[in-house]
N, C-alpha and C positions, 0 to 999 in steps of 0.2 A: 546480391539484389543491390537494388538504390533504395534505402529506408531513412525517412525521419522517424525521430525519436522527440515527440514532443511533449516536453516537462523532465525538465535536467537537475530535479532535487535528489535525495541522498538515495532514492530506491532508479531512478530513470536516468540519472548521469551512469550508474552502475551497468545499468543496464546498455544504453547506447556505446558505452567502453567496450563491454561484451562483445554486441556485436560487429563493433569495429576491428576488434580482434581477430574475430572467427574470418574477417576479408570482406564484409560488406560494405561498401559506401553507404557513412553514415554522415546527415546534417540531422545537428542537435541545436533544438529551437527553448526558448524558457523564457519568461517575464522578465528574470531576473539577467541582465547582460553578462554581467561577469562570468554567470554560466555557462551561457555560449559562449564566448571568447575563452574561456578556460579547455570546452570541449576542441573548440577549431584550434587550438594552442595543442591539444592531444593527438589531433591528427584526423578531425572531425573534417569534413569538406566545407566549403565556403559557397554561401549561397539563401537568397533569401524563402520560404517557404512559397511563397505567391510563384516563383520562377520554376523552383522545381517539383510543383506536386505533380506536373502532368508527365512526369518521369516515373515517378514513384513506382516500387514494386509494393511497397508494406508503407505504413505510418501507424508507428507504433504511441499508444496514446497513455501519457504515463501522470495524470493530473491528478488533481485532488478530488472532485467530485462528478455528480451525475452534470450537472449546470457548465462546468468549466467542459467537462466531454463534448456536451452538445454544441456548446460554442463556439471549440477547436473544428467539430466535422461538419457543423451547418451554419454556424453563425454568419458573419456581415464577410468575413474573410474565409470562412471555412473550406477546407480542404478538401469534402469528399465529391464536389461536383467538378473540380477541376482535374482528379485523378480518373487513370486511365483504365476502362475495362478490366475486367478479373484482378485486377490490385488490391489489397487486403486491409482493413483497419484490424489493430491487436488494439483493443479497450481494456484498458487495466485495471482503471481505476475503481474502488467499490462502488456500486450501484446495487438497485432493486434491479430484479429479475425482468419483472416488466418495461424496466425503461431500457434494460439491453435489446430487449424482443422490438421494441419499437427503433431503435437505433438500427438495428440488424435491416427492419424491411423498409426504413429510407434512405440504408445504403443501396439495398439490391434497387432500388427505383434509379441509380445512377450506374448499374451493373458493378458496385463495388462489392466486395467478399466482407464480411465483417466477424471477426471471432471474440467471441464474450471472451475474455482472458484475464479476471483476477490474479494479481499475483501475492505469494507469501514466501517469504525467509529472511527478510531484513535486507540491511546495504549489504553487509559482507557479502553475504549469496549473491547479491545482483551484481558486486563487482566481480565477482569470481564464475558468473556464467551459470550458478548452481542453485537459480530461484527453482520454488515450486510453482507451477501453472494450473489452476483448475479451469478448462478451457471446454464450450460448446461452440458448436457451428455446425454448418454444414461439412460435407466431404471434401468439396472443391475451397474452403475455406482453410481447412486445416492443413491441406496440400498448398497452398499457397504462402502461408506463414510459415511450412514445416523450415524450410531453412533457418529462417530467424527465430523460431522457438529452439531448436538444436543448440545454438548460438545463446542464449540467454537462461536457460533451463536444464536442469539437472533431470527433473521430473513432470511429464506433462501430464495428469490427467483429464483422457478425454472423455467428456459426460454428459455426452448426449449429441444431436446431431442439429438443433435447434440454440439459438441464443438464449441464456436465461439461466438454465441449470450452473454453468459456472456460475454466475452473482450467488446461486441459491445458496451453492457451495461455501463461497466466500462469507458469506453472513454467517453460515454457521462457523465458520474457520474464526470469524471477529467475534460472536458472541463469546465463544470460547478464551480468547487471546484477550479480550477485554477483561471481561470477569477473573482472568489468572492476573494479570498485571493485578486490578484493586486487591484480589484475594492475597497476594503476596505481599504488597503495602500494607495490609491489615496486620496480614501474621508478624511481618517483622516488628512493624512499632506495638505490635501487642509482647512480642517476645521483651523487645526493648521496657516494658512496663513492670515483665518480670527477673530483671538482670540478666538476658540474654541479650548479648552485644551481636553485633552486625554482621562481624567477625565468627563470632561462634553458630551464630545463625548458618552462614555460609560451610561452614565446617561440616555442620550437621545433618542440616535439609535436605541438602543434593542427596545425600547416601538415605533416603529416609523415603516410606512411602508418599508422603505429603508434596516432595519435588514435582515441578513443572519444568518444560523448555521453559517460558517464560519467567518461571521464580529463579532460576538459572543463569539465562540472558539479563536479565534486569536488575536482581535485587545486588548484584556487585555495582550496580551506577551509586548505589544510594548508603554502600559500603565505605567508597569511594568517595561519597560528596560531589561526584562528577554529575551534573544533569546537561551535558551537552546533547543536544537531540537528535539522536537518531531514528526515532520515533517518538515525534511530541506530544504532548498531552492536547493538542486542538485535533487531534485527528480523531479521538475516542466519542467525545459528545456526537461527530458526524457520523462517525463509523454504529457505535451503538443505537445513534437516531435512525438508523436506516435500519437496523435488526427489528426495531419496537415497530417501524412504521410497516415490516413486513408479519409483524410478529401480527398487530392491530388487525391488517387487512386478512389474514388467516385466523381470526377468533382467537389466537393462543395467548394465553399470561406467561410475561417470561418477568418473573419478578426478583430472581437475580439479577438479569440485564439491568432492569429499571433503576437496582439499586448502587451496582457497578457504575452505571451513567451518572447518577445523583453525585459521585467521589470524585466523578473527571468533571464535571461541570464546577463543583465547588473548587476544583484544583483552580480551572480557568479562571475564575473566578475573584483566587486570588493573586492573580497577575502570573499564573503559573504557565498560562496557554504554550509559550512559543520554547517551553523547558523540555526534556526529557518526557516520557510519560511517566519513568519510574518517580518522579517528583508528585505523584498521587501521594505518595508518606508521607509529603510537607503537610496534608489535608489531617492525615490520622495523627501524626505530631505534635500539629498547633492543639488540635483537641484534648490533648494527654497532656500538655505541655514540655514533652520529650525533645531533647536538641538531638539532631539527626546529625550522623558523621561531617567533618565538615564547615558545620555550622557555630558561629562562637555563640 
């Protein structure tokens, strides 16, 4: 396939590399020119997006939010009007279901297919081609995207025949993921107030009922004092904000999500937005007067 990977962050770069490894021709694009150059050096094709858009079989859009997705697809230099009929957009950002439905409808006006395809699994699985994708779209969209899905995903959940269902499931996942990270940070720092150090926490809790995937993945970052951003604090005010917007529209009260969101906002206000999301522990540590591992 001829594939454009738009967004070469920690997830998008791995996905682009996985598609390239599977034998597809892949052009990589990002606002960070260093990422584009790196991908070309790793075997990505050379060419401007405007020049290659008409030859694409698929465009994989792995940007931050709905506004960026819409700009890539339909902005001043939007690709959809340039794409050939029957080509497919894989839209991977966390967005509201109604936004996904609107994008699918607008793509259809240009005879371009749209797969609502939010992703989960983290940067490591993205690089290994082992993501989970919560996808929805019509039969033609799945068929057009299948060779690319096979390259980037270990599991593709086919959640419906119309866009929106994939984004709804991603919202459910992000609610749990964000809450679990905040709960992990709260539990770990609470333990420190009781003399339970980070290494002991990691020895015990992952073998007990209170564990979670997020705890086992993120708590080691705190124990090592390493907040290199694999997934940043700044993601969570956005994603949990989307969850709460959807909840409000459904007249659904989500108090635990609201509490977690406030902790990530507090972390961002402390200047931690660019750090790994495990840095939300620093909010709790500051309030309790704790010194976390790696801090002086």
